[in-house]
C-alpha positions, 0 to 999 in steps of 0.5 A: 046431590050427585048427577050421573049422565046417562044415555036414555034408551030412545037416544041410544045408538050403536053398542049401547042401543044393542045392549038396551035391546038385549035387556028388553029381550031377557027382561021381557019388556022395554022398560029399562030401570034407571040403575041399568041406565047408569051404566049406559056410557060403558056399554060393555059394563052394562051388558055384563051387569045385565047378564049377571043380574039375569043369571042371579035373578031370572035363570034357574029353577028356584022361585023368583020370590025366593031369590028376591028374598035372598037378595034382600037379606044379603043387602041387609047384611051388607048394610046396603040401602038400595 
């Protein structure tokens, strides 16, 4: 089984800690999903991924349920099991 080293939010310092704070700010709580933590060794990439996620899933007028449904359909069409 593969293993990806991460920096948990409670152990983060510097730019990584700043990105985790940014995630909490736009996400509305302190919970950081493991998929986000996988980017913790590259804070710049993690920031860009969070920003893209925010723009595609939270920002705008379409209901969140509609956006989640579209994301699920696209994942299915791409044979993505995540």
